[in-house]
C-alpha positions in Angstrom: -0.5 -0.6 -0.1 1.4 3.5 -0.4 2.1 6.0 1.9 -1.3 7.5 3.7 -2.4 11.1 3.4 -1.5 13.7 6.4 -5.5 15.6 6.3 -4.9 18.6 8.6 -8.2 19.2 10.5 -9.0 22.2 12.0 -8.8 22.6 15.8 -12.5 22.9 17.0 -12.6 19.9 14.4 -10.3 18.0 16.5 -11.6 18.7 19.6 -15.4 17.4 18.2 -14.6 14.0 17.1 -12.0 14.0 20.8 -15.4 14.7 22.3 -17.7 12.3 20.1 -15.0 9.7 20.9 -14.7 9.9 24.3 -19.0 10.0 24.3 -19.0 6.8 22.4 -19.8 4.6 25.4 -23.3 4.3 27.5 -21.7 4.9 30.9 -19.7 7.7 29.9 -23.2 9.3 29.0 -25.3 8.5 32.0 -21.7 10.0 34.9 -22.1 13.0 32.4 -26.0 13.0 32.5 -25.7 13.0 36.3 -22.7 15.4 36.8 -25.1 17.4 34.2 -28.5 17.5 36.6 -25.9 17.7 40.2 -22.7 18.8 39.3 -19.5 18.0 42.0 -20.4 14.4 42.7 -17.5 12.2 44.0 -16.5 8.6 42.4 -18.6 7.3 45.0 -21.8 9.0 44.7 -21.6 8.4 41.0 -21.1 4.8 41.7 -24.3 4.7 44.2 -26.2 5.7 41.0 -24.9 3.8 38.4 -24.4 -0.3 39.4 -21.2 -0.6 38.5 -17.9 -1.8 40.5 -16.0 1.5 41.6 -12.8 0.7 39.0 -15.0 0.6 35.8 -16.4 3.9 37.0 -13.2 5.3 37.9 -12.2 4.3 34.4 -15.1 6.2 32.2 -14.2 9.5 34.9 -10.7 9.3 33.7 -11.7 9.0 29.4 -13.9 11.3 30.4 -11.4 13.6 31.9 -8.5 13.0 29.3 -10.9 14.4 26.8 -11.3 17.1 28.5 -14.9 16.6 29.3 -14.6 17.2 33.8 -12.6 18.2 35.8 -10.6 16.6 38.8 -10.9 18.7 42.4 -9.5 16.9 45.3 -11.1 17.5 48.3 -8.8 16.1 51.7 -9.1 12.8 50.9 -12.6 13.5 48.2 -11.5 13.7 44.7 -14.6 15.6 43.4 -15.5 15.1 39.5 -17.3 18.3 37.4 -18.3 19.4 34.0 -15.9 21.2 31.7 -18.7 23.3 29.2 -15.8 24.4 27.0 -15.6 21.3 25.1 -19.6 20.9 25.7 -19.9 23.9 24.2 -18.2 23.8 21.4 -19.9 20.5 20.7 -23.7 22.2 21.2 -22.7 25.0 19.1 -21.8 22.3 15.5 -25.2 20.2 16.4 -27.1 23.5 16.8 -25.5 25.8 14.2 -23.3 24.5 12.0 -25.3 20.6 10.2 -27.8 22.8 9.8 -25.7 25.9 8.0 -23.2 23.7 6.9 -21.9 24.5 3.3 -18.4 22.9 1.7 -17.2 24.1 -1.2 -16.3 21.0 -2.8 -13.9 22.7 -5.0 -11.8 24.0 -2.2 -10.3 20.8 0.0 -9.3 23.4 2.7 -12.7 23.9 3.3 -13.8 20.4 3.6 -12.0 20.3 6.5 -13.2 22.6 8.6 -16.9 22.3 10.4 -17.0 26.4 10.9 -16.7 27.4 7.4 -20.4 29.5 7.3 -21.2 32.9 5.9 -24.0 34.4 8.0 -26.0 32.6 10.5 -29.6 31.3 8.3 -28.8 32.0 4.8 -29.4 28.8 3.8 -33.3 30.0 3.9 -33.1 32.7 2.7 -31.5 30.9 -1.1 -34.5 28.3 -1.2 -36.8 30.9 0.9 -37.6 27.9 2.5 -42.3 27.8 3.0 -42.8 25.8 6.5 -45.9 23.8 6.1 -46.8 23.9 9.9 -46.6 28.1 10.1 -49.8 29.2 8.1 
């Protein structure tokens, strides 16, 4: 096989990829959900709510930490976990804005590799002048 092509993605695309990979496990999604509902929980508190071994939960918390989705704070002997909102915000923005307005100039490869090549928020609607049937 020939040499593999190296493609350079923009920072935001890399963060979204890492975040999705970290969230690609039901247990990790459950942990994040618990921390959303009430931030600053210990591993023990999470174990009380998810019936799995502490070692399993710890392993998943470490994966979330590596992906910068949780913060760790030590209080005495306790380790407190909380949501790191920055990468979640990037993901939220990606799903709410970009997927609805993504416009890729396919003639130019570099634009394919950025997730946020958008010229103005709702201009894709104006372009086609959408009529929504349910809005009378």
